[in-house]
BAFI-3210 file (N, C-alpha, C; in Angstrom, 3 decimals, decimal comma, padded with zeros to 6 digits):
// residues 92
n [1|2|3|4|5|6|7|8|9|10|11|12|13|14|15|16|17|18|19|20|21|22|23|24|25|26|27|28|29|30|31|32|33|34|35|36|37|38|39|40|41|42|43|44|45|46|47|48|49|50|51|52|53|54|55|56|57|58|59|60|61|62|63|64|65|66|67|68|69|70|71|72|73|74|75|76|77|78|79|80|81|82|83|84|85|86|87|88|89|90|91|92]
n.u [-023,231|-020,873|-020,726|-018,660|-017,593|-015,466|-011,975|-009,654|-006,541|-003,262|-001,961|-000,870|-001,455|-004,807|-007,100|-007,951|-010,787|-012,227|-014,568|-013,973|-014,056|-012,521|-011,094|-010,728|-009,030|-009,397|-008,228|-008,677|-008,273|-009,934|-011,113|-009,199|-007,809|-010,046|-012,699|-013,212|-014,179|-015,467|-014,374|-015,526|-017,672|-020,014|-023,452|-026,918|-028,845|-027,661|-024,824|-021,387|-020,264|-018,797|-018,885|-019,609|-018,766|-020,963|-021,252|-021,098|-020,635|-023,432|-023,791|-021,563|-021,166|-022,135|-022,244|-023,415|-023,992|-023,598|-024,344|-024,017|-026,476|-027,678|-027,530|-028,612|-028,446|-028,211|-029,078|-028,015|-026,775|-023,530|-022,589|-020,790|-019,302|-017,954|-016,970|-016,430|-017,126|-020,463|-023,097|-026,304|-029,283|-031,489|-033,978|-035,060]
n.v [-007,169|-007,302|-007,215|-008,681|-011,924|-013,667|-013,548|-011,424|-011,596|-010,268|-011,505|-010,817|-008,694|-007,491|-009,066|-007,405|-006,611|-006,105|-004,535|-002,935|-003,989|-005,329|-008,258|-009,757|-012,080|-014,723|-017,029|-020,189|-023,058|-025,280|-024,651|-023,555|-021,279|-018,693|-016,570|-013,579|-010,926|-008,387|-005,450|-002,249|-003,245|-003,578|-002,786|-003,690|-001,993|000,279|002,588|001,401|-000,830|-002,318|-005,724|-008,384|-011,724|-014,214|-016,933|-020,415|-021,348|-021,211|-022,020|-022,642|-020,114|-018,208|-016,536|-016,346|-013,173|-009,920|-006,425|-003,009|-000,651|002,539|002,447|-000,017|-003,602|-005,442|-008,381|-010,718|-012,015|-012,662|-012,468|-013,908|-012,904|-012,304|-009,704|-009,441|-009,591|-008,978|-007,545|-008,667|-007,826|-009,569|-008,561|-005,193]
n.w [011,195|008,600|004,957|003,831|003,500|002,995|003,575|001,962|000,225|-000,404|-002,648|-005,063|-007,910|-008,508|-010,829|-013,740|-015,671|-019,004|-018,629|-016,507|-013,943|-010,973|-009,887|-006,796|-004,771|-002,333|000,176|001,551|003,677|003,144|000,685|-000,976|-003,384|-004,138|-005,402|-003,682|-003,610|-005,847|-007,146|-008,325|-009,761|-012,339|-011,921|-012,249|-011,202|-010,156|-010,013|-010,609|-008,061|-005,059|-004,992|-002,882|-002,455|-001,337|-000,862|-001,923|-005,377|-007,588|-010,241|-013,034|-014,101|-012,296|-009,106|-005,747|-004,301|-002,690|-002,494|-001,376|-001,453|-001,276|001,551|002,124|002,224|-000,618|-002,104|-004,619|-007,713|-009,058|-012,342|-015,036|-018,063|-021,372|-021,072|-018,368|-014,804|-013,578|-011,581|-010,677|-009,235|-006,963|-006,034|-005,616]
ca.u [-022,253|-020,587|-021,015|-017,538|-017,580|-014,156|-010,824|-008,856|-005,107|-002,495|-001,089|-000,607|-002,366|-006,126|-007,340|-008,816|-011,564|-012,520|-015,639|-013,448|-014,136|-011,276|-011,356|-009,835|-009,143|-009,147|-007,706|-008,991|-007,711|-010,843|-011,501|-008,079|-007,961|-011,398|-013,063|-013,751|-014,959|-015,248|-014,466|-015,990|-018,518|-021,224|-024,716|-028,071|-029,714|-026,891|-023,466|-020,501|-020,109|-018,031|-019,764|-018,995|-019,242|-021,635|-021,317|-020,600|-021,157|-024,658|-023,456|-020,216|-021,093|-022,743|-021,903|-024,266|-023,236|-024,372|-023,776|-024,683|-027,062|-028,444|-027,539|-029,253|-027,760|-029,002|-028,552|-028,192|-025,763|-022,480|-022,612|-019,557|-019,369|-016,680|-016,533|-016,037|-018,208|-021,476|-024,021|-027,729|-030,002|-032,684|-035,048|-034,587]
ca.v [-007,948|-006,734|-008,029|-009,507|-013,236|-014,271|-012,670|-011,296|-011,523|-009,513|-012,464|-010,329|-007,643|-008,016|-009,227|-006,349|-007,036|-005,006|-003,656|-002,130|-004,672|-005,901|-009,475|-009,980|-013,473|-015,137|-018,389|-020,945|-024,402|-026,258|-024,260|-023,080|-019,926|-018,455|-015,159|-013,031|-009,731|-007,728|-003,993|-001,535|-004,198|-002,971|-003,264|-003,383|-001,000|001,380|002,702|000,317|-001,016|-003,483|-006,868|-009,349|-013,097|-014,635|-018,379|-021,302|-021,087|-021,892|-022,641|-022,292|-018,715|-017,287|-016,651|-015,518|-012,004|-008,815|-005,080|-002,032|000,417|003,479|002,009|-001,323|-004,751|-005,998|-009,679|-011,053|-012,927|-012,181|-013,217|-013,757|-012,981|-011,940|-008,397|-009,551|-009,848|-007,947|-007,900|-008,579|-007,908|-010,417|-007,569|-003,966]
ca.w [010,475|007,293|003,790|003,405|004,132|002,812|003,705|000,747|000,478|-001,398|-003,318|-006,405|-008,366|-008,881|-012,257|-014,272|-016,834|-019,931|-018,152|-015,408|-012,652|-010,447|-009,127|-005,665|-004,355|-000,965|000,267|002,757|003,623|002,547|-000,674|-001,766|-003,911|-004,613|-005,534|-002,437|-003,927|-007,130|-007,016|-009,523|-010,472|-012,892|-011,339|-013,090|-010,567|-009,574|-010,561|-010,165|-006,615|-004,645|-004,775|-001,990|-002,645|-000,112|-000,668|-002,975|-006,717|-008,003|-011,520|-013,457|-014,483|-011,338|-007,681|-004,897|-003,849|-002,128|-002,578|-000,512|-002,260|-000,460|002,937|002,262|001,645|-001,706|-002,529|-006,020|-008,232|-009,950|-013,597|-015,795|-019,519|-022,003|-020,579|-016,962|-013,854|-013,354|-010,504|-010,944|-007,969|-006,903|-006,023|-004,995]
c.u [-022,087|-020,901|-019,901|-017,481|-016,190|-013,058|-010,085|-007,391|-004,431|-001,484|-000,761|-001,618|-003,719|-006,241|-008,319|-009,484|-011,829|-013,623|-015,215|-013,492|-012,786|-011,623|-010,289|-010,100|-008,886|-008,591|-008,136|-008,489|-008,641|-011,257|-010,330|-008,311|-009,357|-011,661|-013,702|-014,614|-014,569|-015,422|-014,850|-016,853|-019,758|-022,470|-025,860|-028,936|-028,975|-025,557|-022,579|-020,258|-019,114|-019,027|-018,997|-019,600|-019,769|-021,675|-020,736|-021,288|-022,431|-024,413|-022,031|-020,077|-021,679|-022,312|-022,912|-023,438|-024,181|-023,599|-024,541|-025,145|-027,962|-028,606|-028,191|-028,384|-028,686|-028,336|-028,863|-027,135|-024,744|-022,495|-021,343|-019,853|-018,009|-016,111|-016,038|-017,265|-019,179|-022,467|-025,454|-028,462|-031,194|-033,923|-034,534|-035,736]
c.v [-007,355|-007,695|-009,003|-010,793|-013,850|-013,219|-012,613|-011,215|-010,778|-010,425|-012,063|-009,260|-008,249|-008,153|-008,147|-006,846|-005,846|-004,063|-002,828|-002,797|-005,288|-007,093|-009,642|-011,375|-013,637|-016,549|-018,989|-022,363|-025,382|-025,919|-023,888|-021,644|-019,769|-016,952|-014,694|-011,804|-009,202|-006,230|-003,389|-002,440|-003,491|-003,613|-002,899|-002,267|000,227|001,508|001,570|000,341|-002,134|-004,587|-007,913|-010,727|-013,609|-016,138|-019,145|-020,991|-021,880|-022,672|-022,230|-020,792|-017,750|-017,599|-015,827|-014,380|-010,974|-007,522|-004,190|-000,880|001,249|002,984|000,661|-002,404|-005,359|-007,284|-009,914|-012,053|-012,162|-013,078|-012,901|-013,851|-012,560|-010,629|-008,450|-009,844|-008,686|-008,474|-007,689|-008,796|-008,852|-009,551|-006,350|-003,075]
c.w [009,078|006,167|003,445|004,207|004,097|002,901|002,374|001,128|-000,663|-002,072|-004,740|-006,767|-008,718|-010,393|-012,714|-015,550|-017,754|-019,456|-016,939|-014,048|-012,284|-009,563|-008,048|-005,113|-002,864|-000,984|001,593|002,576|002,907|001,121|-001,563|-002,218|-004,505|-004,686|-004,234|-002,703|-005,291|-006,905|-008,361|-010,399|-011,021|-012,287|-012,271|-012,510|-010,039|-010,302|-010,050|-008,652|-006,351|-004,318|-003,966|-002,210|-001,311|000,098|-001,843|-004,301|-006,982|-009,290|-011,871|-013,698|-013,466|-009,910|-006,875|-004,308|-003,252|-002,333|-001,602|-001,398|-001,362|000,980|003,177|001,653|000,601|-002,161|-004,002|-006,439|-009,067|-011,171|-014,377|-017,285|-020,078|-021,502|-019,135|-016,106|-013,817|-012,318|-010,949|-009,638|-008,067|-006,940|-005,286|-004,637]
res [m|g|l|q|k|y|h|t|y|n|g|g|a|p|e|c|a|p|n|g|s|e|t|h|y|g|w|t|a|h|r|g|r|h|i|a|l|i|k|c|c|p|c|d|t|a|p|p|r|t|a|y|v|q|g|e|a|d|t|f|f|s|l|p|a|a|v|r|i|q|g|r|h|v|r|g|v|l|m|r|d|d|e|g|w|s|f|t|a|d|k|f]
***
């Protein structure tokens, strides 16, 4: 099974942040518009990657997510600040 949980749609251009990350959205009937993935997302353990949202938000500023590093699925959280989204791994 792949990392992508939510389908993305082309409902407009992705939102670009100052740190270079691109936010792509999905849409479902029960959740409405929501973040599905972040492309070019800065990671704490690797160069920028595509981070896939894996579930519901833990807090207002974080989302559970996963990236693929050296052929492995690495789980962690997406954190939001003034520069944009960034990925922090749980353990690697």
